[in-house]
N, C-alpha and C positions, 0 to 999 in steps of 0.2 A: 847488729854489732856493737857493742858497748862503747860509750866514747874511751878515748885514750886519753893518759896524763902525761901533761907535758913540763918540763922546767924550762924555763927561758930567762937567760942570763943578759942584762942590759946595761953596759958601763952607764954609770950615772944616775941621775933620779928621773923617773917618769912622772911628767906633772899633773898635779893634781885633778884636774879637769877631766885627763886622759883615765886616770885610775878609776874613775867615777863608771865609766864607760866597760871598766874590766873587773867589776865588781863580782862576778862569778869565780875570776881566780884570786887564789892568795897571795899578797906581796909581802915582801919582806925586803928591808934594804941592807944590805952588807956592804958599807961603805968601802969599795967606791963604786959597789955594782947594787941593780935592783934585780931579785929573782921574782919570777912568774910562777907560781903552781897552779894545777889547774887541771881540767878535763875540757876537752873540745872535741865535738861532734864528726868531724874530718879534717882532712888534709885544708880544703879550702879556709877552713877556720884558721889553722895554722898561717896557712900561706897571707890570710887577710891581718894577724897580728902580727907577721912580721913586715908587711906591708906599713903595716900603720905605727911600728917602732922606727924603720926605715923613713917614713915620712915626718917623721918629728924630728929627724936629725940625731938619732941616737943611734950608738955603736954598738950593735948583737954579737954579743960575745960566744952563744951557745943556746941550742936548742937539744932539747933531750926527749926523747920518749921514754918513759919511766915504765919498768915491769910493772904488771897488775898486783905484785905483793910488796911494792915500795910505797910505804909510805911518803904523801907527799910533802907533811908537814913536818915531816922529822928532819933533821940535820944531815947534809951529805954525807954517803957513805952508810947509813944506817936503814938497814931493808928490816921490814915487819912481815 
């Protein structure tokens, strides 16, 4: 089963040192939020990412599994 693509929205800005750990994900800052896009291999990886965000004291806004045909780099609402 291929990796699933996710969009994770976090309130505020993720610290630069944490972003280095997330280099496999696309990061965009849409004040006042940070949006992460990318493929994660399984639910364990999703839970690990959520735990890391929680451990930093950041507020998780949304986690979405994107449809296979949705371009994770496109603005929200645009399907490719």
